[in-house]
All heavy atoms as an XYZ file, in Angstrom:
810
protein
N      85.076     89.460     84.123
C      85.954     88.951     85.143
C      87.397     88.971     84.679
O      88.298     88.878     85.482
C      85.529     87.528     85.525
C      86.439     86.956     86.541
S      85.999     85.615     87.615
C      84.301     85.559     87.800
N      87.613     89.131     83.396
C      88.976     89.094     82.883
C      89.813     90.288     83.326
O      91.020     90.268     83.173
C      88.990     88.956     81.358
C      88.272     90.086     80.674
O      87.597     90.893     81.302
N      88.383     90.145     79.368
N      89.192     91.331     83.897
C      89.954     92.467     84.402
C      90.452     92.235     85.826
O      91.199     93.041     86.368
C      89.126     93.763     84.345
C      88.026     93.867     85.389
C      86.746     93.118     85.037
O      86.646     92.518     83.964
O      85.839     93.130     85.884
N      90.070     91.128     86.427
C      90.499     90.794     87.782
C      91.813     90.023     87.759
O      92.117     89.331     86.792
C      89.442     89.927     88.482
C      88.057     90.516     88.649
C      87.147     89.507     89.336
C      88.089     91.825     89.408
N      92.551     90.126     88.841
C      93.738     89.289     88.984
C      93.291     87.874     89.352
O      92.152     87.663     89.793
C      94.657     89.821     90.094
O      93.995     89.692     91.357
C      95.050     91.275     89.847
N      94.178     86.926     89.195
C      93.872     85.554     89.604
C      93.546     85.484     91.085
O      92.653     84.740     91.503
N      94.254     86.263     91.894
C      94.003     86.295     93.328
C      92.587     86.780     93.613
O      91.875     86.205     94.435
C      95.033     87.214     94.000
C      94.942     87.253     95.500
C      95.463     86.226     96.265
C      94.352     88.332     96.138
C      95.394     86.259     97.656
C      94.277     88.382     97.524
C      94.796     87.341     98.285
N      92.156     87.813     92.910
C      90.801     88.339     93.100
C      89.745     87.334     92.655
O      88.716     87.171     93.316
C      90.647     89.674     92.357
C      91.457     90.775     92.989
C      91.578     92.004     92.118
O      91.319     91.969     90.910
N      91.987     93.111     92.718
N      89.998     86.642     91.555
C      89.062     85.598     91.132
C      88.984     84.490     92.179
O      87.887     84.021     92.499
C      89.480     85.009     89.778
C      89.154     85.893     88.602
C      89.287     85.166     87.280
N      90.589     84.555     87.081
C      91.611     85.129     86.453
N      91.472     86.344     85.957
N      92.749     84.496     86.304
N      90.120     84.108     92.726
C      90.117     83.087     93.771
C      89.347     83.554     94.999
O      88.648     82.767     95.641
C      91.547     82.703     94.159
C      92.262     81.913     93.080
O      91.591     81.417     92.143
O      93.505     81.779     93.167
N      89.449     84.830     95.329
C      88.680     85.364     96.456
C      87.183     85.219     96.206
O      86.430     84.845     97.107
C      89.025     86.831     96.708
C      90.390     87.121     97.308
C      90.633     88.627     97.380
C      90.524     86.490     98.684
N      86.750     85.512     94.982
C      85.324     85.361     94.660
C      84.883     83.912     94.859
O      83.814     83.655     95.429
C      85.038     85.795     93.217
C      85.157     87.278     92.911
C      84.869     87.526     91.428
C      84.225     88.105     93.782
N      85.696     82.964     94.409
C      85.345     81.557     94.570
C      85.311     81.164     96.044
O      84.449     80.393     96.466
C      86.322     80.671     93.790
C      86.019     80.614     92.311
C      86.262     81.708     91.486
C      85.498     79.477     91.730
C      85.991     81.660     90.132
C      85.228     79.411     90.371
C      85.473     80.509     89.580
O      85.192     80.455     88.248
N      86.237     81.682     96.830
C      86.240     81.387     98.273
C      85.004     81.966     98.953
O      84.408     81.313     99.811
C      87.501     81.934     98.929
S      88.971     80.980     98.545
N      84.624     83.158     98.573
C      83.415     83.764     99.138
C      82.197     82.932     98.753
O      81.329     82.660     99.582
C      83.260     85.230     98.672
C      84.377     86.086     99.274
C      81.886     85.788     99.041
C      84.484     87.472     98.661
N      82.156     82.506     97.499
C      81.010     81.715     97.022
C      80.875     80.403     97.775
O      79.762     79.933     98.013
C      81.151     81.442     95.528
N      81.984     79.820     98.184
C      81.952     78.507     98.806
C      81.963     78.513    100.319
O      82.189     77.471    100.929
N      81.712     79.664    100.930
C      81.800     79.781    102.375
C      80.512     80.377    102.935
O      80.003     81.359    102.401
C      82.989     80.692    102.757
O      84.162     80.196    102.129
C      83.196     80.751    104.244
N      79.989     79.787    103.995
C      78.821     80.342    104.672
C      79.256     81.523    105.529
O      80.214     81.412    106.290
C      78.146     79.291    105.555
C      77.526     78.173    104.744
O      77.088     78.435    103.610
O      77.499     77.030    105.244
N      78.563     82.637    105.424
C      78.868     83.850    106.188
C      80.360     84.184    106.153
O      81.022     84.266    107.197
C      78.393     83.712    107.642
C      76.884     83.615    107.744
O      76.184     84.231    106.918
O      76.407     82.918    108.652
N      80.924     84.374    104.970
C      82.365     84.587    104.864
C      82.807     85.938    105.434
O      82.266     86.982    105.100
C      82.624     84.524    103.363
C      81.323     84.856    102.728
C      80.261     84.406    103.673
N      83.788     85.879    106.321
C      84.423     87.087    106.844
C      85.885     87.039    106.433
O      86.392     86.001    105.990
C      84.244     87.193    108.356
C      84.730     86.020    109.148
C      86.017     86.001    109.679
C      83.922     84.911    109.368
C      86.472     84.920    110.404
C      84.370     83.822    110.096
C      85.650     83.835    110.611
O      86.110     82.756    111.330
N      86.578     88.147    106.552
C      87.916     88.280    105.998
C      88.877     87.171    106.363
O      89.492     86.557    105.488
N      89.051     86.898    107.657
C      90.000     85.869    108.072
C      89.618     84.490    107.547
O      90.478     83.701    107.153
C      90.119     85.836    109.596
C      90.795     87.035    110.245
C      90.740     86.931    111.763
C      92.228     87.171    109.764
N      88.329     84.214    107.522
C      87.873     82.915    107.019
C      88.161     82.795    105.522
O      88.605     81.749    105.050
C      86.379     82.761    107.290
C      85.809     81.433    106.876
C      84.319     81.348    107.125
O      83.616     82.350    107.120
N      83.837     80.146    107.345
N      87.926     83.853    104.788
C      88.218     83.851    103.351
C      89.710     83.632    103.135
O      90.120     82.830    102.289
C      87.750     85.173    102.702
C      86.232     85.304    102.798
C      88.226     85.267    101.259
C      85.717     86.705    102.526
N      90.532     84.318    103.913
C      91.980     84.151    103.814
C      92.409     82.726    104.104
O      93.259     82.166    103.403
N      91.817     82.113    105.129
C      92.157     80.722    105.471
C      91.749     79.761    104.359
O      92.479     78.815    104.038
C      91.506     80.315    106.784
C      92.247     80.828    107.997
C      91.792     80.142    109.268
N      90.416     80.419    109.624
C      90.016     81.382    110.458
N      90.907     82.169    111.026
N      88.746     81.555    110.722
N      90.567     79.994    103.788
C      90.125     79.137    102.679
C      91.113     79.210    101.514
O      91.449     78.194    100.915
C      88.728     79.567    102.202
C      87.617     79.230    103.141
C      87.349     77.742    103.223
O      87.442     77.045    102.195
O      87.055     77.273    104.338
N      91.563     80.413    101.217
C      92.504     80.574    100.110
C      93.861     79.964    100.455
O      94.496     79.349     99.599
C      92.639     82.053     99.753
C      93.316     82.373     98.431
C      92.704     81.593     97.276
C      93.235     83.854     98.158
N      94.289     80.101    101.704
C      95.536     79.463    102.125
C      95.451     77.948    101.994
O      96.419     77.307    101.570
C      95.859     79.839    103.573
C      96.376     81.240    103.734
C      96.606     81.629    105.184
O      96.127     80.922    106.092
O      97.269     82.652    105.393
N      94.305     77.376    102.348
C      94.130     75.927    102.213
C      94.228     75.494    100.759
O      94.764     74.429    100.453
C      92.790     75.485    102.798
C      92.769     75.537    104.298
O      93.803     75.484    104.949
N      91.577     75.663    104.856
N      93.713     76.308     99.855
C      93.745     75.974     98.439
C      95.147     76.130     97.857
O      95.622     75.275     97.113
C      92.744     76.842     97.673
C      92.835     76.700     96.182
C      92.467     75.515     95.553
C      93.303     77.743     95.391
C      92.567     75.371     94.180
C      93.406     77.612     94.021
C      93.040     76.432     93.413
O      93.149     76.293     92.059
N      95.814     77.231     98.213
C      97.100     77.542     97.593
C      98.299     77.036     98.370
O      99.407     77.024     97.841
C      97.265     79.067     97.425
O      97.271     79.684     98.723
C      96.172     79.649     96.555
N      98.090     76.658     99.623
C      99.179     76.234    100.508
C     100.230     77.325    100.710
O     101.396     77.035    100.944
C      99.849     74.958     99.992
O      98.924     73.909     99.938
N      99.811     78.579    100.574
C     100.696     79.713    100.850
C      99.974     80.688    101.761
O      98.737     80.776    101.749
C     101.110     80.457     99.559
O      99.949     80.912     98.887
C     101.915     79.567     98.635
N     100.752     81.425    102.535
C     100.174     82.378    103.475
C      99.550     83.554    102.730
O     100.122     84.078    101.774
C     101.252     82.889    104.429
C     100.708     83.839    105.465
C     101.777     84.339    106.411
O     102.920     83.851    106.352
O     101.458     85.234    107.200
N      98.367     83.937    103.160
C      97.690     85.114    102.617
C      97.710     86.162    103.720
O      97.004     86.040    104.716
C      96.237     84.789    102.199
C      95.530     86.041    101.736
C      96.222     83.719    101.119
N      98.549     87.193    103.557
C      98.650     88.192    104.614
C      97.576     89.272    104.473
O      97.012     89.468    103.404
C     100.063     88.792    104.676
C     100.423     89.559    103.423
O      99.667     90.393    102.943
N     101.595     89.268    102.880
N      97.310     89.947    105.580
C      96.245     90.965    105.620
C      96.508     92.099    104.648
O      95.563     92.666    104.098
C      96.108     91.524    107.037
C      95.639     90.513    108.026
N      95.389     90.828    109.322
C      95.380     89.191    107.924
C      94.991     89.763    109.976
N      94.984     88.747    109.147
N      97.781     92.433    104.449
C      98.136     93.516    103.538
C      97.800     93.223    102.088
O      97.747     94.139    101.267
N      97.580     91.987    101.774
C      97.158     91.609    100.420
C      95.660     91.302    100.383
O      94.973     91.651     99.425
C      97.942     90.382     99.954
C      97.633     89.991     98.531
C      98.523     88.875     98.064
N      98.293     88.608     96.650
C      98.545     87.454     96.068
N      99.064     86.456     96.774
N      98.291     87.279     94.795
N      95.172     90.643    101.424
C      93.784     90.196    101.458
C      92.800     91.363    101.430
O      91.944     91.446    100.549
C      93.548     89.330    102.698
C      92.102     88.883    102.947
C      91.623     87.967    101.828
C      92.004     88.193    104.305
N      92.911     92.252    102.390
C      91.888     93.283    102.555
C      91.873     94.328    101.441
O      90.787     94.722    100.990
C      91.973     93.905    103.944
C      91.527     92.914    104.996
C      92.449     92.223    105.759
C      90.184     92.627    105.171
C      92.053     91.283    106.699
C      89.769     91.685    106.104
C      90.706     91.017    106.861
O      90.297     90.086    107.775
N      93.019     94.776    100.920
C      92.948     95.676     99.763
C      92.262     95.035     98.556
O      91.519     95.690     97.825
C      94.413     96.003     99.474
C      95.100     95.840    100.787
C      94.392     94.674    101.436
N      92.493     93.741     98.355
C      91.847     93.053     97.230
C      90.357     92.857     97.469
O      89.556     92.976     96.535
C      92.552     91.731     96.941
C      93.796     91.937     96.121
O      93.731     92.136     94.917
N      94.950     91.920     96.773
N      89.956     92.568     98.707
C      88.521     92.504     99.017
C      87.875     93.865     98.784
O      86.783     93.954     98.205
C      88.301     92.047    100.460
C      88.536     90.568    100.740
C      88.506     90.294    102.244
C      87.511     89.701    100.027
N      88.555     94.932     99.197
C      88.013     96.275     98.976
C      87.900     96.610     97.496
O      86.942     97.259     97.073
C      88.861     97.319     99.703
C      88.668     97.264    101.203
O      87.625     96.845    101.696
N      89.682     97.678    101.945
N      88.845     96.150     96.696
C      88.759     96.356     95.245
C      87.530     95.652     94.684
O      86.808     96.219     93.846
C      90.040     95.833     94.551
O      91.150     96.609     94.999
C      89.923     95.929     93.036
N      87.260     94.439     95.152
C      86.072     93.714     94.691
C      84.797     94.429     95.106
O      83.817     94.446     94.352
C      86.096     92.281     95.220
C      87.234     91.404     94.695
C      87.261     90.066     95.416
C      87.115     91.207     93.195
N      84.803     95.042     96.278
C      83.650     95.846     96.717
C      83.488     97.046     95.792
O      82.379     97.335     95.311
C      83.821     96.293     98.192
C      82.762     97.309     98.579
C      83.771     95.086     99.132
N      84.578     97.749     95.507
C      84.543     98.934     94.637
C      84.065     98.593     93.230
O      83.404     99.400     92.584
C      85.921     99.582     94.572
C      86.351    100.223     95.878
C      87.828    100.585     95.906
O      88.499    100.502     94.849
O      88.310    100.950     96.996
N      84.386     97.412     92.746
C      83.973     96.984     91.403
C      82.528     96.483     91.373
O      82.025     96.124     90.323
C      84.909     95.895     90.877
C      86.304     96.384     90.556
C      87.155     95.261     90.008
C      88.528     95.724     89.635
N      88.569     96.474     88.388
N      81.877     96.445     92.545
C      80.485     96.015     92.598
C      80.298     94.517     92.552
O      79.199     94.035     92.280
N      81.368     93.763     92.828
C      81.295     92.312     92.779
C      81.036     91.688     94.144
O      80.556     90.561     94.227
C      82.589     91.744     92.193
C      82.881     92.175     90.757
C      84.287     91.778     90.363
C      81.858     91.582     89.813
N      81.367     92.417     95.188
C      81.213     91.934     96.553
C      80.542     93.013     97.380
O      80.814     94.206     97.209
C      82.600     91.572     97.160
C      82.500     91.260     98.640
C      83.213     90.396     96.416
N      79.672     92.572     98.253
C      79.001     93.477     99.190
C      79.602     93.248    100.566
O      79.737     92.099    101.004
C      77.508     93.179     99.203
C      76.692     94.083    100.074
C      75.224     93.752     99.904
C      74.452     94.181    101.116
N      73.055     93.757    101.042
N      79.998     94.334    101.228
C      80.593     94.245    102.559
C      79.602     94.812    103.560
O      79.063     95.898    103.371
C      81.904     95.035    102.600
C      82.584     95.039    103.947
C      83.997     95.597    103.891
C      84.020     97.088    103.788
N      85.386     97.639    103.959
N      79.361     94.037    104.615
C      78.488     94.524    105.674
C      79.108     94.177    107.020
O      79.824     93.193    107.153
C      77.089     93.947    105.556
C      77.024     92.445    105.651
C      75.657     91.911    105.287
O      75.037     92.368    104.338
N      75.192     90.951    106.041
N      78.817     94.992    108.001
C      79.389     94.808    109.322
C      78.672     93.690    110.068
O      77.445     93.668    110.147
C      79.281     96.115    110.099
O      79.804     95.964    111.385
N      79.455     92.757    110.610
C      78.911     91.697    111.451
C      78.936     92.162    112.906
O      77.990     91.959    113.647
C      79.724     90.418    111.294
C      79.265     89.277    112.174
C      80.094     88.034    111.943
C      79.599     86.909    112.853
N      80.335     85.680    112.636
N      80.027     92.770    113.289
C      80.176     93.368    114.608
C      81.227     94.476    114.499
O      81.629     94.840    113.393
C      80.529     92.318    115.672
C      81.793     91.534    115.357
O      82.787     92.131    114.895
O      81.795     90.310    115.576
N      81.690     94.985    115.608
C      82.628     96.105    115.575
C      83.956     95.790    114.900
O      84.641     96.689    114.426
C      82.907     96.603    117.004
C      81.704     97.283    117.625
O      80.830     97.742    116.867
O      81.639     97.363    118.870
N      84.312     94.529    114.858
C      85.621     94.155    114.322
C      85.560     93.302    113.062
O      86.582     93.049    112.439
C      86.401     93.377    115.385
C      86.752     94.186    116.584
C      87.492     93.340    117.583
N      88.472     92.485    116.931
C      89.709     92.315    117.328
N      90.134     92.914    118.383
N      90.524     91.512    116.672
N      84.397     92.817    112.704
C      84.294     91.821    111.636
C      83.332     92.274    110.555
O      82.232     92.728    110.851
C      83.815     90.473    112.217
O      84.661     90.114    113.303
C      83.837     89.384    111.162
N      83.755     92.120    109.306
C      82.889     92.377    108.158
C      82.579     91.065    107.455
O      83.430     90.183    107.350
C      83.566     93.318    107.159
C      83.700     94.711    107.693
O      82.766     95.269    108.257
N      84.869     95.300    107.526
N      81.352     90.958    106.980
C      80.945     89.830    106.149
C      81.009     90.259    104.691
O      80.695     91.405    104.359
C      79.529     89.392    106.491
C      79.305     88.822    107.882
C      77.825     88.529    108.090
C      80.121     87.562    108.081
N      81.387     89.346    103.831
C      81.508     89.612    102.396
C      80.608     88.637    101.641
O      80.691     87.430    101.850
C      82.960     89.442    101.948
C      83.892     90.425    102.607
C      84.493     90.141    103.827
C      84.174     91.650    102.016
C      85.346     91.043    104.445
C      85.026     92.561    102.620
C      85.606     92.247    103.835
O      86.456     93.147    104.437
N      79.751     89.174    100.789
C      78.866     88.337     99.982
C      78.971     88.745     98.519
O      79.272     89.898     98.202
C      77.398     88.439    100.440
O      76.994     89.815    100.419
C      77.213     87.877    101.838
N      78.709     87.795     97.654
C      78.755     88.071     96.220
C      77.519     88.844     95.792
O      76.421     88.598     96.282
C      78.823     86.773     95.429
C      80.039     85.888     95.647
C      79.948     84.655     94.767
C      81.332     86.641     95.392
N      77.705     89.738     94.847
C      76.570     90.425     94.235
C      76.084     89.591     93.043
O      76.762     88.645     92.611
C      76.978     91.827     93.740
O      77.958     91.683     92.701
C      77.518     92.685     94.878
N      74.938     89.960     92.520
C      74.426     89.282     91.325
C      75.410     89.417     90.169
O      75.573     88.489     89.373
C      73.060     89.841     90.929
C      71.966     89.456     91.902
O      72.150     88.490     92.675
O      70.911     90.135     91.898
N      76.070     90.569     90.079
C      77.060     90.782     89.018
C      78.202     89.772     89.140
O      78.639     89.198     88.139
C      77.604     92.213     89.093
C      78.683     92.591     88.084
C      78.163     92.459     86.652
C      79.185     94.008     88.359
N      78.674     89.530     90.350
C      79.750     88.555     90.557
C      79.297     87.158     90.158
O      80.056     86.417     89.514
C      80.204     88.562     92.015
N      78.086     86.808     90.523
C      77.566     85.480     90.171
C      77.484     85.336     88.660
O      77.861     84.299     88.099
C      76.205     85.239     90.853
C      76.419     85.150     92.372
C      75.534     83.977     90.314
C      75.144     85.202     93.182
N      77.035     86.390     87.975
C      77.001     86.367     86.509
C      78.403     86.166     85.936
O      78.597     85.368     85.011
C      76.407     87.662     85.954
C      74.916     87.792     86.207
O      74.259     86.776     86.545
O      74.403     88.923     86.077
N      79.380     86.877     86.479
C      80.758     86.746     85.997
C      81.305     85.339     86.241
O      82.006     84.790     85.388
C      81.674     87.769     86.674
C      81.559     89.158     86.134
N      81.420     89.456     84.808
C      81.577     90.350     86.773
C      81.357     90.755     84.632
N      81.444     91.328     85.827
N      80.992     84.767     87.385
C      81.454     83.408     87.678
C      80.823     82.416     86.706
O      81.501     81.523     86.180
C      81.160     83.030     89.145
C      82.080     83.817     90.081
C      81.326     81.524     89.365
C      81.720     83.682     91.545
N      79.533     82.566     86.444
C      78.869     81.673     85.485
C      79.485     81.796     84.104
O      79.718     80.783     83.430
C      77.372     81.983     85.439
C      76.632     81.548     86.684
C      75.182     82.001     86.707
O      74.786     82.891     85.915
O      74.433     81.459     87.543
N      79.772     83.026     83.671
C      80.406     83.229     82.368
C      81.792     82.606     82.338
O      82.181     81.983     81.344
C      80.506     84.724     82.054
C      79.180     85.372     81.763
C      79.270     86.885     81.675
O      80.394     87.447     81.707
O      78.206     87.523     81.596
N      82.535     82.749     83.421
C      83.885     82.172     83.504
C      83.821     80.650     83.437
O      84.621     80.010     82.748
C      84.557     82.637     84.799
C      85.890     82.012     85.094
C      86.968     82.596     84.237
N      88.246     81.948     84.532
C      89.400     82.439     84.180
N      89.473     83.571     83.532
N      90.504     81.805     84.474
N      82.873     80.070     84.163
C      82.738     78.610     84.158
C      82.393     78.108     82.760
O      82.900     77.079     82.318
C      81.664     78.170     85.162
C      81.970     78.479     86.620
C      83.114     77.665     87.186
N      82.870     76.254     87.199
C      82.436     75.566     88.250
N      82.203     76.163     89.385
N      82.247     74.273     88.158
N      81.549     78.836     82.057
C      81.201     78.443     80.692
C      82.421     78.534     79.785
O      82.675     77.644     78.980
C      80.062     79.306     80.148
C      79.580     78.875     78.777
C      79.096     77.443     78.751
O      78.231     77.064     79.534
N      79.650     76.621     77.866
N      83.185     79.607     79.928
C      84.408     79.780     79.142
C      85.379     78.645     79.424
O      85.969     78.077     78.500
C      85.033     81.141     79.468
C      86.288     81.433     78.718
C      86.404     81.910     77.448
C      87.621     81.260     79.207
N      87.728     82.054     77.110
C      88.497     81.658     78.177
C      88.159     80.820     80.404
C      89.879     81.629     78.312
C      89.541     80.796     80.548
C      90.385     81.192     79.506
N      85.547     78.296     80.714
C      86.427     77.186     81.075
C      85.937     75.876     80.448
O      86.738     75.101     79.918
C      86.504     77.030     82.596
C      87.261     78.152     83.275
C      87.130     78.116     84.793
O      86.320     77.328     85.327
O      87.852     78.879     85.449
N      84.648     75.626     80.529
C      84.093     74.408     79.922
C      84.378     74.359     78.428
O      84.766     73.313     77.893
C      82.586     74.314     80.163
C      82.247     73.885     81.561
O      83.066     73.344     82.285
N      81.007     74.133     81.955
N      84.184     75.482     77.755
C      84.430     75.536     76.315
C      85.896     75.256     75.987
O      86.200     74.527     75.046
C      84.029     76.894     75.743
C      82.535     77.151     75.789
O      81.750     76.188     76.016
O      82.136     78.324     75.631
N      86.795     75.828     76.759
C      88.226     75.669     76.499
C      88.730     74.268     76.827
O      89.676     73.787     76.207
C      89.045     76.707     77.284
C      88.779     78.121     76.878
C      89.082     78.309     75.411
C      88.676     79.674     74.931
N      88.675     79.777     73.477
N      88.106     73.607     77.795
C      88.566     72.291     78.225
C      87.756     71.143     77.625
O      88.022     69.979     77.911
C      88.521     72.205     79.756
C      89.377     73.231     80.480
C      89.178     73.127     81.977
C      90.844     73.088     80.109
N      86.824     71.476     76.778
C      85.915     70.495     76.200
C      86.657     69.349     75.517
O      86.297     68.184     75.677
C      85.009     71.213     75.204
C      84.033     70.367     74.489
C      83.162     71.219     73.577
O      83.386     72.416     73.387
N      82.162     70.606     72.996
N      87.718     69.647     74.796
C      88.446     68.601     74.084
C      89.171     67.640     75.018
O      89.547     66.542     74.607
C      89.439     69.214     73.092
C      90.597     69.919     73.734
N      90.476     71.164     74.301
C      91.866     69.513     73.914
C      91.642     71.509     74.802
N      92.508     70.533     74.588
N      89.309     68.007     76.284
C      89.938     67.111     77.272
C      88.900     66.321     78.070
O      89.252     65.572     78.961
C      90.786     67.932     78.263
C      91.956     68.690     77.670
C      92.613     69.553     78.748
C      92.965     67.732     77.076
N      87.643     66.530     77.727
C      86.531     65.913     78.454
C      86.540     66.291     79.943
O      86.205     65.497     80.794
C      86.523     64.393     78.297
C      86.221     63.993     76.877
O      85.415     64.614     76.206
N      86.885     62.956     76.400
N      86.971     67.520     80.211
C      86.947     68.061     81.567
C      85.880     69.143     81.580
O      85.959     70.112     80.840
C      88.300     68.699     81.955
C      89.403     67.650     81.909
C      88.219     69.354     83.322
C      90.792     68.230     82.097
N      84.880     68.962     82.406
C      83.838     69.963     82.509
C      83.547     70.240     83.973
O      83.780     69.414     84.841
C      82.535     69.515     81.829
O      82.085     68.316     82.449
C      82.735     69.288     80.345
N      83.015     71.418     84.216
C      82.562     71.792     85.551
C      81.046     71.826     85.519
O      80.440     72.414     84.631
C      83.097     73.155     85.929
N      80.442     71.140     86.461
C      78.984     71.136     86.559
C      78.532     72.504     87.026
O      78.867     72.913     88.126
C      78.541     70.049     87.532
C      77.035     69.911     87.585
O      76.346     70.465     86.711
O      76.554     69.242     88.509
N      77.780     73.218     86.201
C      77.366     74.581     86.542
C      75.912     74.620     87.003
O      75.332     75.680     87.091
C      77.562     75.536     85.345
O      76.841     75.027     84.231
C      79.024     75.680     85.028
N      75.326     73.498     87.282
C      73.929     73.497     87.719
C      73.830     73.421     89.210
O      74.581     72.949     89.933
C      73.204     72.320     87.088
C      73.133     72.491     85.591
C      72.398     71.335     84.938
O      71.546     70.714     85.572
O      72.706     71.060     83.782
């Protein structure tokens, strides 16, 4: 996951935390987290990059909407990242429940 940008990592987390995530919904979730506008010119190229890297699966919901889901590889990367974060923050007694 270290080859991803922070924005791409945040997209993975938004996809993970959303039921039936589609592009606009993912963008709104990220806007709520960052309090900044996520424009289509940034959102969709980054989602496509995640698809190309095998981290996200894109499927058509209808003629205008695509659904994005995490692949097993993405879930593995997120678990590894969470473990790394736990290890780095251990001395602050800050942990993320990974169960």
